[in-house]
PDB file with SEQRES, HELIX, SHEET and CRYST1 records, atoms N, CA, C and O in Angstrom:
SEQRES   1 A   43  MET THR GLN THR ARG ARG ILE LEU VAL THR SER ALA LEU          
SEQRES   2 A   43  PRO TYR ILE ASN GLY ILE LYS HIS LEU GLY ASN LEU ALA          
SEQRES   3 A   43  GLY SER MET LEU PRO ALA ASP VAL TYR SER ARG VAL MET          
SEQRES   4 A   43  ARG LEU MET GLY                                              
HELIX    1 AA1 LEU A   22  SER A   28  1                                   7    
HELIX    2 AA2 LEU A   30  MET A   42  1                                  13    
CRYST1    1.000    1.000    1.000  90.00  90.00  90.00 P 1           1          
ATOM      1  N   MET A   1      -6.763  -7.824  33.672  1.00  0.00           N  
ATOM      2  CA  MET A   1      -6.579  -8.756  32.594  1.00  0.00           C  
ATOM      3  C   MET A   1      -7.145  -8.156  31.311  1.00  0.00           C  
ATOM      4  O   MET A   1      -8.266  -7.648  31.306  1.00  0.00           O  
ATOM      5  N   THR A   2      -6.393  -8.211  30.244  1.00  0.00           N  
ATOM      6  CA  THR A   2      -6.881  -7.661  28.975  1.00  0.00           C  
ATOM      7  C   THR A   2      -7.590  -8.750  28.184  1.00  0.00           C  
ATOM      8  O   THR A   2      -7.255  -9.933  28.247  1.00  0.00           O  
ATOM      9  N   GLN A   3      -8.570  -8.296  27.450  1.00  0.00           N  
ATOM     10  CA  GLN A   3      -9.345  -9.222  26.645  1.00  0.00           C  
ATOM     11  C   GLN A   3      -8.825  -9.159  25.201  1.00  0.00           C  
ATOM     12  O   GLN A   3      -8.704  -8.079  24.622  1.00  0.00           O  
ATOM     13  N   THR A   4      -8.522 -10.319  24.635  1.00  0.00           N  
ATOM     14  CA  THR A   4      -8.022 -10.355  23.244  1.00  0.00           C  
ATOM     15  C   THR A   4      -9.205 -10.380  22.273  1.00  0.00           C  
ATOM     16  O   THR A   4     -10.234 -11.011  22.516  1.00  0.00           O  
ATOM     17  N   ARG A   5      -9.013  -9.680  21.190  1.00  0.00           N  
ATOM     18  CA  ARG A   5     -10.039  -9.625  20.152  1.00  0.00           C  
ATOM     19  C   ARG A   5      -9.668 -10.634  19.070  1.00  0.00           C  
ATOM     20  O   ARG A   5      -8.579 -10.570  18.499  1.00  0.00           O  
ATOM     21  N   ARG A   6     -10.561 -11.549  18.795  1.00  0.00           N  
ATOM     22  CA  ARG A   6     -10.308 -12.585  17.792  1.00  0.00           C  
ATOM     23  C   ARG A   6     -10.858 -12.132  16.429  1.00  0.00           C  
ATOM     24  O   ARG A   6     -11.971 -11.616  16.327  1.00  0.00           O  
ATOM     25  N   ILE A   7     -10.053 -12.339  15.403  1.00  0.00           N  
ATOM     26  CA  ILE A   7     -10.430 -11.962  14.045  1.00  0.00           C  
ATOM     27  C   ILE A   7     -10.305 -13.195  13.157  1.00  0.00           C  
ATOM     28  O   ILE A   7      -9.288 -13.889  13.174  1.00  0.00           O  
ATOM     29  N   LEU A   8     -11.355 -13.457  12.383  1.00  0.00           N  
ATOM     30  CA  LEU A   8     -11.330 -14.550  11.406  1.00  0.00           C  
ATOM     31  C   LEU A   8     -11.049 -13.976  10.038  1.00  0.00           C  
ATOM     32  O   LEU A   8     -11.792 -13.132   9.536  1.00  0.00           O  
ATOM     33  N   VAL A   9      -9.967 -14.444   9.438  1.00  0.00           N  
ATOM     34  CA  VAL A   9      -9.574 -13.952   8.103  1.00  0.00           C  
ATOM     35  C   VAL A   9      -9.818 -15.066   7.104  1.00  0.00           C  
ATOM     36  O   VAL A   9      -9.326 -16.179   7.288  1.00  0.00           O  
ATOM     37  N   THR A  10     -10.563 -14.787   6.059  1.00  0.00           N  
ATOM     38  CA  THR A  10     -10.790 -15.747   5.012  1.00  0.00           C  
ATOM     39  C   THR A  10     -10.252 -15.220   3.700  1.00  0.00           C  
ATOM     40  O   THR A  10      -9.982 -14.026   3.570  1.00  0.00           O  
ATOM     41  N   SER A  11     -10.095 -16.091   2.740  1.00  0.00           N  
ATOM     42  CA  SER A  11      -9.654 -15.644   1.428  1.00  0.00           C  
ATOM     43  C   SER A  11     -10.581 -16.197   0.364  1.00  0.00           C  
ATOM     44  O   SER A  11     -11.277 -17.193   0.562  1.00  0.00           O  
ATOM     45  N   ALA A  12     -10.565 -15.521  -0.762  1.00  0.00           N  
ATOM     46  CA  ALA A  12     -11.416 -15.976  -1.866  1.00  0.00           C  
ATOM     47  C   ALA A  12     -10.888 -17.289  -2.432  1.00  0.00           C  
ATOM     48  O   ALA A  12      -9.687 -17.554  -2.382  1.00  0.00           O  
ATOM     49  N   LEU A  13     -11.783 -18.103  -2.967  1.00  0.00           N  
ATOM     50  CA  LEU A  13     -11.355 -19.343  -3.594  1.00  0.00           C  
ATOM     51  C   LEU A  13     -10.668 -19.004  -4.914  1.00  0.00           C  
ATOM     52  O   LEU A  13     -11.190 -18.212  -5.700  1.00  0.00           O  
ATOM     53  N   PRO A  14      -9.494 -19.603  -5.164  1.00  0.00           N  
ATOM     54  CA  PRO A  14      -8.818 -19.340  -6.407  1.00  0.00           C  
ATOM     55  C   PRO A  14      -9.566 -20.003  -7.588  1.00  0.00           C  
ATOM     56  O   PRO A  14      -9.949 -21.171  -7.515  1.00  0.00           O  
ATOM     57  N   TYR A  15      -9.755 -19.258  -8.637  1.00  0.00           N  
ATOM     58  CA  TYR A  15     -10.316 -19.834  -9.858  1.00  0.00           C  
ATOM     59  C   TYR A  15      -9.455 -19.404 -11.019  1.00  0.00           C  
ATOM     60  O   TYR A  15      -9.027 -18.252 -11.092  1.00  0.00           O  
ATOM     61  N   ILE A  16      -9.206 -20.302 -11.906  1.00  0.00           N  
ATOM     62  CA  ILE A  16      -8.283 -20.050 -13.012  1.00  0.00           C  
ATOM     63  C   ILE A  16      -9.026 -20.183 -14.315  1.00  0.00           C  
ATOM     64  O   ILE A  16      -9.620 -21.225 -14.592  1.00  0.00           O  
ATOM     65  N   ASN A  17      -9.001 -19.149 -15.113  1.00  0.00           N  
ATOM     66  CA  ASN A  17      -9.690 -19.167 -16.412  1.00  0.00           C  
ATOM     67  C   ASN A  17      -8.756 -19.536 -17.555  1.00  0.00           C  
ATOM     68  O   ASN A  17      -9.209 -19.869 -18.650  1.00  0.00           O  
ATOM     69  N   GLY A  18      -7.477 -19.477 -17.305  1.00  0.00           N  
ATOM     70  CA  GLY A  18      -6.506 -19.762 -18.369  1.00  0.00           C  
ATOM     71  C   GLY A  18      -5.318 -20.511 -17.803  1.00  0.00           C  
ATOM     72  O   GLY A  18      -5.486 -21.425 -16.996  1.00  0.00           O  
ATOM     73  N   ILE A  19      -4.125 -20.136 -18.214  1.00  0.00           N  
ATOM     74  CA  ILE A  19      -2.935 -20.791 -17.683  1.00  0.00           C  
ATOM     75  C   ILE A  19      -2.660 -20.331 -16.249  1.00  0.00           C  
ATOM     76  O   ILE A  19      -2.996 -19.209 -15.868  1.00  0.00           O  
ATOM     77  N   LYS A  20      -2.055 -21.201 -15.477  1.00  0.00           N  
ATOM     78  CA  LYS A  20      -1.715 -20.851 -14.067  1.00  0.00           C  
ATOM     79  C   LYS A  20      -0.539 -19.879 -14.061  1.00  0.00           C  
ATOM     80  O   LYS A  20       0.416 -20.023 -14.824  1.00  0.00           O  
ATOM     81  N   HIS A  21      -0.635 -18.882 -13.175  1.00  0.00           N  
ATOM     82  CA  HIS A  21       0.487 -17.955 -13.000  1.00  0.00           C  
ATOM     83  C   HIS A  21       0.392 -17.378 -11.591  1.00  0.00           C  
ATOM     84  O   HIS A  21      -0.593 -17.598 -10.886  1.00  0.00           O  
ATOM     85  N   LEU A  22       1.410 -16.649 -11.194  1.00  0.00           N  
ATOM     86  CA  LEU A  22       1.500 -16.128  -9.822  1.00  0.00           C  
ATOM     87  C   LEU A  22       0.377 -15.154  -9.510  1.00  0.00           C  
ATOM     88  O   LEU A  22      -0.020 -15.033  -8.351  1.00  0.00           O  
ATOM     89  N   GLY A  23      -0.143 -14.459 -10.505  1.00  0.00           N  
ATOM     90  CA  GLY A  23      -1.230 -13.526 -10.274  1.00  0.00           C  
ATOM     91  C   GLY A  23      -2.499 -14.177  -9.774  1.00  0.00           C  
ATOM     92  O   GLY A  23      -3.298 -13.533  -9.095  1.00  0.00           O  
ATOM     93  N   ASN A  24      -2.701 -15.455 -10.102  1.00  0.00           N  
ATOM     94  CA  ASN A  24      -3.867 -16.147  -9.563  1.00  0.00           C  
ATOM     95  C   ASN A  24      -3.828 -16.219  -8.040  1.00  0.00           C  
ATOM     96  O   ASN A  24      -4.836 -15.985  -7.374  1.00  0.00           O  
ATOM     97  N   LEU A  25      -2.671 -16.542  -7.501  1.00  0.00           N  
ATOM     98  CA  LEU A  25      -2.543 -16.602  -6.033  1.00  0.00           C  
ATOM     99  C   LEU A  25      -2.484 -15.214  -5.413  1.00  0.00           C  
ATOM    100  O   LEU A  25      -3.052 -14.973  -4.348  1.00  0.00           O  
ATOM    101  N   ALA A  26      -1.796 -14.309  -6.085  1.00  0.00           N  
ATOM    102  CA  ALA A  26      -1.674 -12.957  -5.516  1.00  0.00           C  
ATOM    103  C   ALA A  26      -3.012 -12.255  -5.413  1.00  0.00           C  
ATOM    104  O   ALA A  26      -3.221 -11.452  -4.504  1.00  0.00           O  
ATOM    105  N   GLY A  27      -3.922 -12.546  -6.330  1.00  0.00           N  
ATOM    106  CA  GLY A  27      -5.210 -11.885  -6.294  1.00  0.00           C  
ATOM    107  C   GLY A  27      -6.168 -12.490  -5.299  1.00  0.00           C  
ATOM    108  O   GLY A  27      -7.076 -11.811  -4.821  1.00  0.00           O  
ATOM    109  N   SER A  28      -5.981 -13.765  -4.974  1.00  0.00           N  
ATOM    110  CA  SER A  28      -6.961 -14.410  -4.082  1.00  0.00           C  
ATOM    111  C   SER A  28      -6.470 -14.621  -2.679  1.00  0.00           C  
ATOM    112  O   SER A  28      -7.242 -14.435  -1.739  1.00  0.00           O  
ATOM    113  N   MET A  29      -5.212 -15.004  -2.482  1.00  0.00           N  
ATOM    114  CA  MET A  29      -4.729 -15.356  -1.144  1.00  0.00           C  
ATOM    115  C   MET A  29      -3.814 -14.328  -0.522  1.00  0.00           C  
ATOM    116  O   MET A  29      -3.771 -14.220   0.704  1.00  0.00           O  
ATOM    117  N   LEU A  30      -3.102 -13.590  -1.293  1.00  0.00           N  
ATOM    118  CA  LEU A  30      -2.120 -12.640  -0.746  1.00  0.00           C  
ATOM    119  C   LEU A  30      -2.736 -11.557   0.113  1.00  0.00           C  
ATOM    120  O   LEU A  30      -2.178 -11.254   1.168  1.00  0.00           O  
ATOM    121  N   PRO A  31      -3.869 -10.944  -0.276  1.00  0.00           N  
ATOM    122  CA  PRO A  31      -4.437  -9.890   0.603  1.00  0.00           C  
ATOM    123  C   PRO A  31      -4.812 -10.425   1.983  1.00  0.00           C  
ATOM    124  O   PRO A  31      -4.595  -9.729   2.974  1.00  0.00           O  
ATOM    125  N   ALA A  32      -5.354 -11.608   2.084  1.00  0.00           N  
ATOM    126  CA  ALA A  32      -5.691 -12.163   3.393  1.00  0.00           C  
ATOM    127  C   ALA A  32      -4.450 -12.451   4.206  1.00  0.00           C  
ATOM    128  O   ALA A  32      -4.455 -12.254   5.421  1.00  0.00           O  
ATOM    129  N   ASP A  33      -3.385 -12.913   3.572  1.00  0.00           N  
ATOM    130  CA  ASP A  33      -2.139 -13.190   4.269  1.00  0.00           C  
ATOM    131  C   ASP A  33      -1.530 -11.903   4.809  1.00  0.00           C  
ATOM    132  O   ASP A  33      -1.093 -11.856   5.959  1.00  0.00           O  
ATOM    133  N   VAL A  34      -1.501 -10.866   3.990  1.00  0.00           N  
ATOM    134  CA  VAL A  34      -0.941  -9.586   4.411  1.00  0.00           C  
ATOM    135  C   VAL A  34      -1.758  -9.009   5.579  1.00  0.00           C  
ATOM    136  O   VAL A  34      -1.185  -8.529   6.556  1.00  0.00           O  
ATOM    137  N   TYR A  35      -3.069  -9.056   5.479  1.00  0.00           N  
ATOM    138  CA  TYR A  35      -3.927  -8.516   6.528  1.00  0.00           C  
ATOM    139  C   TYR A  35      -3.713  -9.272   7.838  1.00  0.00           C  
ATOM    140  O   TYR A  35      -3.619  -8.646   8.893  1.00  0.00           O  
ATOM    141  N   SER A  36      -3.634 -10.596   7.794  1.00  0.00           N  
ATOM    142  CA  SER A  36      -3.452 -11.365   9.015  1.00  0.00           C  
ATOM    143  C   SER A  36      -2.089 -11.085   9.654  1.00  0.00           C  
ATOM    144  O   SER A  36      -1.978 -11.034  10.879  1.00  0.00           O  
ATOM    145  N   ARG A  37      -1.056 -10.906   8.832  1.00  0.00           N  
ATOM    146  CA  ARG A  37       0.273 -10.580   9.379  1.00  0.00           C  
ATOM    147  C   ARG A  37       0.282  -9.200  10.041  1.00  0.00           C  
ATOM    148  O   ARG A  37       0.888  -9.016  11.097  1.00  0.00           O  
ATOM    149  N   VAL A  38      -0.393  -8.235   9.414  1.00  0.00           N  
ATOM    150  CA  VAL A  38      -0.465  -6.888   9.987  1.00  0.00           C  
ATOM    151  C   VAL A  38      -1.215  -6.937  11.323  1.00  0.00           C  
ATOM    152  O   VAL A  38      -0.801  -6.285  12.281  1.00  0.00           O  
ATOM    153  N   MET A  39      -2.289  -7.682  11.397  1.00  0.00           N  
ATOM    154  CA  MET A  39      -3.055  -7.778  12.636  1.00  0.00           C  
ATOM    155  C   MET A  39      -2.221  -8.428  13.721  1.00  0.00           C  
ATOM    156  O   MET A  39      -2.284  -8.004  14.875  1.00  0.00           O  
ATOM    157  N   ARG A  40      -1.428  -9.463  13.380  1.00  0.00           N  
ATOM    158  CA  ARG A  40      -0.549 -10.065  14.399  1.00  0.00           C  
ATOM    159  C   ARG A  40       0.497  -9.096  14.899  1.00  0.00           C  
ATOM    160  O   ARG A  40       0.789  -9.057  16.094  1.00  0.00           O  
ATOM    161  N   LEU A  41       1.075  -8.298  13.979  1.00  0.00           N  
ATOM    162  CA  LEU A  41       2.094  -7.333  14.392  1.00  0.00           C  
ATOM    163  C   LEU A  41       1.507  -6.256  15.306  1.00  0.00           C  
ATOM    164  O   LEU A  41       2.170  -5.801  16.238  1.00  0.00           O  
ATOM    165  N   MET A  42       0.271  -5.852  15.042  1.00  0.00           N  
ATOM    166  CA  MET A  42      -0.361  -4.832  15.835  1.00  0.00           C  
ATOM    167  C   MET A  42      -0.793  -5.338  17.193  1.00  0.00           C  
ATOM    168  O   MET A  42      -1.105  -4.557  18.092  1.00  0.00           O  
ATOM    169  N   GLY A  43      -0.808  -6.654  17.335  1.00  0.00           N  
ATOM    170  CA  GLY A  43      -1.165  -7.252  18.624  1.00  0.00           C  
ATOM    171  C   GLY A  43      -2.585  -7.483  18.738  1.00  0.00           C  
ATOM    172  O   GLY A  43      -3.049  -7.982  19.764  1.00  0.00           O  
TER     173      GLY A  43                                                      
END                                                                             
């Protein structure tokens, strides 16, 4: 039986200093999303 390795992925809290734009989400949440998807693909 193989043992699965559990990984907890968190993201930074979004903070906005000016007008809202896509870069606010891309800088805070996108890296965590990409990393979690890569980890799922790798098994």
